[in-house]
C-alpha positions in Angstrom: -0.2 -0.1 0.0 2.8 2.6 0.8 4.2 1.4 -2.5 1.2 2.6 -4.4 0.9 5.9 -1.9 4.3 6.7 -3.3 3.8 6.4 -6.9 0.6 8.2 -6.9 2.2 11.2 -5.0 5.1 11.3 -7.1 2.5 11.3 -10.4 1.0 14.4 -8.7 4.2 16.2 -8.2 4.8 15.9 -11.6 1.4 16.5 -12.5 1.8 19.9 -10.7 5.5 20.6 -11.5 4.0 21.1 -14.9 1.6 23.4 -14.5 3.4 25.3 -11.7 6.6 25.7 -14.4 4.4 26.7 -17.5 2.5 29.1 -15.5 5.2 30.6 -14.4 6.9 30.8 -17.7 3.8 32.4 -19.0 4.5 35.7 -17.0 7.5 36.0 -18.3 8.4 38.0 -21.7 10.9 37.0 -24.4 10.7 33.5 -23.9 13.3 31.4 -25.8 10.7 28.5 -25.4 7.2 28.3 -25.2 5.4 28.1 -21.8 4.5 24.6 -22.5 8.3 23.4 -22.7 9.2 25.0 -19.2 6.5 23.1 -17.7 7.7 19.9 -19.6 11.1 20.5 -17.9 10.0 21.5 -14.9 8.0 18.1 -14.9 10.9 16.1 -15.9 12.9 16.9 -13.5 10.6 16.3 -10.6 9.4 13.3 -12.0 12.4 11.4 -12.8 14.9 11.1 -10.0 11.9 10.3 -7.5 11.2 7.6 -10.6 14.4 6.6 -10.5 14.8 6.1 -6.6 11.1 4.5 -6.6 12.3 1.3 -9.2 15.5 0.8 -7.1 12.8 0.3 -3.9 10.6 -1.8 -6.4 13.5 -4.4 -7.7 15.3 -4.3 -4.1 12.3 -4.8 -1.7 9.8 -6.3 -3.3 5.7 -6.3 -1.8 6.0 -8.6 1.1 2.6 -10.8 1.9 2.0 -9.7 5.7 -0.2 -6.7 6.4 2.2 -4.8 8.5 4.8 -4.2 6.0 3.3 -0.3 5.5 5.0 0.5 8.8 8.2 -0.6 8.3 11.3 1.4 8.7 12.6 0.8 5.5 9.6 1.6 3.4 9.0 5.1 5.0 12.9 5.8 5.1 12.0 5.2 0.5 8.8 7.3 0.8 10.6 10.0 2.1 13.5 9.9 0.0 11.9 9.4 -3.4 9.0 12.5 -2.4 12.5 14.3 -0.7 14.4 13.9 -4.0 11.5 14.7 -6.2 10.7 18.2 -4.4 14.5 19.0 -4.4 14.1 18.7 -8.7 10.9 20.6 -8.6 13.1 23.4 -6.7 15.7 23.4 -8.9 13.9 23.5 -12.0 11.6 26.2 -10.8 14.9 28.3 -10.6 15.9 27.8 -13.6 12.7 29.1 -15.4 13.7 32.4 -17.3 12.9 34.6 -20.4 17.1 33.1 -21.7 16.6 29.2 -20.5 16.6 27.4 -23.5 13.9 24.8 -22.3 13.0 23.2 -25.8 16.6 22.5 -26.2 16.5 20.6 -23.0 13.5 18.6 -23.3 14.6 17.6 -26.9 17.7 16.2 -25.8 15.9 14.3 -23.0 13.9 12.5 -25.5 16.5 12.0 -28.1 18.4 10.0 -25.1 15.2 8.3 -23.7 14.7 7.1 -27.2 18.6 6.2 -27.4 18.2 4.0 -24.3 15.1 2.2 -25.1 16.7 1.5 -28.6 19.8 0.1 -26.7 17.6 -1.7 -24.8 15.8 -3.3 -27.8 19.3 -4.1 -29.4 20.6 -5.8 -26.6 17.7 -7.9 -25.6 17.8 -9.0 -29.1 21.7 -10.0 -28.9 20.9 -11.4 -25.8 18.2 -13.7 -27.2 20.3 -14.9 -30.0 23.4 -15.6 -27.8 21.1 -17.6 -25.5 19.8 -19.3 -28.2 23.5 -20.0 -29.9 24.5 -21.4 -26.6 22.5 -23.9 -26.1 22.2 -24.7 -29.4 26.3 -25.7 -29.3 25.5 -27.7 -26.6 23.2 -29.5 -28.6 25.0 -29.9 -31.4 28.1 -31.3 -29.0 25.4 -34.4 -28.8 24.2 -35.0 -32.2 26.0 -34.6 -35.5 25.1 -30.7 -37.4 24.7 -32.7 -40.9 22.4 -34.9 -38.9 20.2 -32.4 -37.6 20.1 -30.3 -40.8 19.7 -33.2 -43.5 18.0 -35.9 -41.4 15.0 -37.3 -42.7 13.4 -38.6 -39.7 12.4 -36.5 -36.7 11.5 -38.7 -33.7 13.1 -37.0 -30.4 12.1 -39.5 -27.9 14.8 -40.0 -25.9 15.0 -42.8 -22.8 16.0 -41.3 -19.4 18.9 -44.6 -18.9 20.9 -45.8 -21.0 19.6 -49.6 -21.1 15.9 -48.6 -21.8 14.7 -48.8 -25.2 14.8 -46.0 -27.8 18.0 -44.3 -25.7 18.5 -42.4 -28.7 16.2 -40.5 -30.7 16.5 -39.5 -34.8 16.9 -35.4 -34.7 16.3 -35.0 -38.7 15.0 -31.8 -39.5 13.4 -31.7 -43.0 10.5 -33.0 -42.2 9.2 -30.2 -40.0 10.5 -27.5 -42.1 8.8 -29.2 -45.1 5.3 -29.4 -42.7 6.0 -25.7 -42.0 6.2 -24.1 -45.6 3.6 -26.6 -46.8 1.1 -25.2 -44.1 2.8 -21.8 -44.4 2.1 -21.5 -48.6 -1.3 -22.6 -48.2 -2.0 -20.2 -45.2 -0.4 -17.6 -47.7 -2.4 -18.7 -51.0 -5.7 -18.0 -49.1 -4.5 -14.9 -47.4 -2.7 -12.8 -50.1 -4.9 -13.2 -52.9 -7.8 -11.7 -50.9 -6.2 -9.3 -48.3 -4.7 -7.6 -51.3 -8.0 -7.6 -53.2 -9.6 -6.7 -50.2 -7.5 -3.6 -49.6 -7.6 -2.3 -53.6 -11.3 -2.2 -53.3 -11.8 -0.6 -50.2 -9.0 1.8 -50.5 -9.5 2.6 -54.5 -13.5 1.8 -55.2 -15.7 0.9 -52.1 -17.2 4.6 -51.1 -17.1 5.9 -47.3 -20.0 3.7 -45.7 -18.7 0.6 -47.1 -15.4 1.3 -46.2 -16.3 2.4 -42.5 -18.2 -1.1 -41.8 -16.0 -3.4 -43.6 -12.5 -2.8 -42.9 -13.6 -2.9 -38.9 -15.0 -5.7 -39.5 -12.0 -7.2 -41.1 -9.8 -6.2 -38.3 -12.1 -7.9 -35.8 -10.3 -11.1 -37.1 -6.8 -10.5 -35.8 -8.5 -9.9 -32.5 -9.7 -13.4 -32.4 -7.9 -15.8 -29.7 -6.0 -18.8 -31.8 -7.2 -21.2 -29.9 -10.9 -20.4 -31.2 -9.8 -20.6 -34.4 -7.7 -24.1 -33.5 -11.6 -25.4 -32.4 -12.8 -24.2 -35.4 -10.1 -26.2 -37.9 -10.7 -29.1 -36.0 -13.9 -28.9 -35.5 -15.7 -27.6 -38.5 -12.5 -27.4 -41.4 -11.0 -30.9 -40.9 -14.2 -32.7 -41.0 -15.8 -30.8 -43.6 -12.5 -31.4 -46.2 -12.4 -35.2 -45.0 -16.0 -35.5 -46.5 -15.5 -33.6 -49.3 -12.3 -35.5 -49.9 -14.6 -38.7 -49.7 -17.2 -37.6 -52.8 -14.2 -36.5 -54.8 -12.4 -39.9 -53.5 -9.8 -38.9 -51.5 -8.2 -39.9 -48.6 -8.0 -36.7 -46.4 -6.8 -37.1 -42.9 -8.6 -36.1 -39.9 -5.7 -34.1 -38.9 -4.5 -32.4 -42.2 -2.5 -29.6 -43.9 -4.9 -28.2 -45.8 -7.3 -27.5 -43.0 -4.8 -25.9 -40.7 -3.9 -23.8 -43.8 -7.3 -22.9 -44.8 -7.9 -21.6 -41.1 -4.5 -20.0 -40.7 -5.1 -18.4 -43.7 -8.3 -17.0 -42.9 -6.6 -15.9 -39.4 -3.7 -13.9 -41.6 -6.2 -12.2 -44.1 -6.1 -8.7 -41.4 -2.6 -8.2 -42.0 -2.2 -8.3 -45.6 -5.7 -6.3 -45.9 -5.5 -3.6 -43.3 -1.6 -3.2 -43.7 -1.9 -3.0 -47.6 -5.2 -0.6 -47.7 -3.0 1.8 -45.3 -0.1 2.0 -47.5 -2.5 2.3 -50.8 -3.7 5.1 -49.1 -0.4 6.6 -48.5 0.2 7.1 -52.1 0.4 10.6 -53.2 -2.7 11.6 -55.3 -0.7 13.5 -57.2 0.7 10.4 -59.2 -3.5 9.1 -59.9 -4.2 12.6 -61.1 -1.3 12.5 -63.7 -2.1 9.0 -64.9 -5.8 10.0 -65.2 -4.7 12.8 -67.2 -2.6 11.1 -69.6 -5.5 8.7 -70.5 -5.5 5.7 -68.1 -8.6 4.3 -66.8 -9.2 3.9 -63.1 -8.2 -0.5 -63.3 -4.8 0.5 -64.8 -4.1 3.3 -62.6 -4.3 1.0 -60.0 -2.2 -2.1 -61.3 0.5 0.4 -63.3 0.9 3.2 -60.9 -0.4 2.9 -57.3 0.6 -1.4 -56.6 3.9 -0.4 -57.9 4.4 2.4 -55.7 3.0 0.9 -52.9 5.1 -2.4 -53.7 7.5 -1.7 -50.3 4.3 -1.7 -47.9 2.5 -4.4 -49.5 5.9 -6.6 -49.3 6.1 -5.8 -46.0 2.8 -6.7 -45.0 3.0 -10.2 -46.8 6.4 -11.0 -44.9 4.2 -10.2 -41.5 1.8 -12.4 -42.6 4.0 -14.9 -43.8 5.9 -14.8 -39.9 2.6 -14.9 -38.5 1.6 -17.9 -40.4 5.5 -19.6 -39.6 5.0 -18.7 -35.9 1.3 -20.2 -35.7 1.3 -23.3 -32.9 -2.3 -23.7 -31.1 -3.9 -24.1 -34.8 -1.2 -26.6 -36.0 -1.7 -28.4 -33.0 -5.4 -28.8 -33.1 -5.6 -29.3 -37.0 -2.7 -30.8 -38.5 -1.6 -33.0 -35.5 2.1 -34.1 -34.3 3.1 -36.0 -37.1 6.6 -35.5 -38.1 5.7 -36.9 -41.9 8.3 -36.0 -44.9 5.1 -35.2 -47.5 4.0 -32.5 -49.8 0.7 -33.7 -49.6 -1.5 -31.3 -47.9 -4.3 -34.0 -47.3 -2.0 -35.6 -44.9 -1.0 -34.7 -41.1 1.8 -32.6 -40.8 3.7 -30.8 -37.9 5.6 -27.5 -37.9 8.9 -26.6 -36.1 7.2 -24.0 -33.7 4.6 -26.9 -32.5 8.0 -29.5 -31.8 9.6 -26.6 -30.0 6.5 -26.6 -27.5 6.5 -30.3 -27.6 10.6 -30.7 -26.9 10.0 -27.7 -23.6 7.2 -30.0 -22.1 7.3 -32.9 -19.8 10.0 -34.0 -16.9 12.9 -34.4 -19.4 16.3 -33.1 -18.0 17.2 -29.6 -19.0 20.3 -30.5 -20.8 19.0 -33.7 -22.8 19.3 -33.6 -26.3 15.3 -33.7 -27.0 15.0 -30.6 -24.7 18.4 -28.8 -26.4 16.7 -29.6 -29.6 14.2 -26.8 -29.2 17.0 -24.2 -28.9 18.5 -26.4 -32.3 15.1 -25.7 -34.0 14.8 -22.0 -33.0 18.3 -21.0 -34.1 17.7 -22.4 -37.6 14.3 -20.8 -37.7 15.8 -17.4 -36.5 18.5 -17.9 -39.3 15.9 -19.1 -42.5 13.7 -16.1 -41.6 16.3 -13.5 -41.6 17.5 -14.8 -45.0 14.0 -14.9 -46.5 13.8 -10.9 -45.0 16.9 -10.2 -46.7 15.8 -11.7 -49.7 12.5 -9.8 -50.0 14.7 -6.2 -49.0 16.7 -6.9 -52.0 13.8 -7.7 -54.3 12.2 -4.6 -53.3 14.9 -1.9 -53.1 15.6 -3.4 -56.9 12.0 -3.0 -58.0 11.7 0.4 -56.6 14.6 1.3 -58.3 13.4 0.4 -61.6 10.3 2.0 -60.3 12.1 5.6 -59.8 
């Protein structure tokens, strides 16, 4: 409770400091910066020191579970220290408010440093994730040869706890998993890209304001549906329907198939393509449309030969985002495609993906340093490298096409 009181008090002091600094600057003449910048500067130096101490307090002394922690000496001292530090910052910053004080420069410098810190944290976090996955993958490759992992045609990671048990050494060939991942992702993209792109073109270039106001939010609702709901829909509706339809055509469709998972996954990622492509198409300057019409082009010719090439980079970005979403999906695959690592390109058969196997390997009571558990990190590393290569190729294609268009 005392931490909540301290946080509310610090927030109130910061808000009050803004108005105090701004009102004091309003009374001055020939200011270098707007009064609001003086308010921001005052609020910054009032809230920041106290906030730093408050975060140190939270990290160093977590909330106790017993009810009398509010009266502990350390909590009271930290509260007094936080409020005293913020009060000193308030008085110091208020004294700096003057016509010559460059409050705007100070505020912009603080914001720039804050963004640099945030960017650094993001970069360091990414490097940490990559290094942690790389370290565990190296341990895995000490147990399983790299060529067996990358080029093996069988995936059966079940290992025994004791060496004398059956199945003490599993098979860790990654090819069946990547084939299943590519198969399901391709089916999903074949559904999502045409529908999403054509929807975006219609909404941005042909639909009226009323239709757009209704259709676009309705499409974006698809992105908010939990994936487990899509999984139930795929397992209980789409998969049986595909099996019955296959029986009519004389085809042997598995109860859990890649096509069922791919179709539902394609429906799920339609908003990623349609919404982002719609925003990109709307961002194309109207002058390009007017110039095309002035040269005698029709509406459809303007869309296909002017607008889409101009928006190509954003459209490719939306497709890449949708592809990444499809590759990383787990729940739909588990419920609709199964866990069988079959090496097949048949969309009617049961397959599995890399992400599903990562989840499967990290569950259970297997020892963390076993080959079965470490295989999850190796799968993640290879998936990361493949995704990175695909992004680099896509960016290169976009850059080359943009140069030709310009």
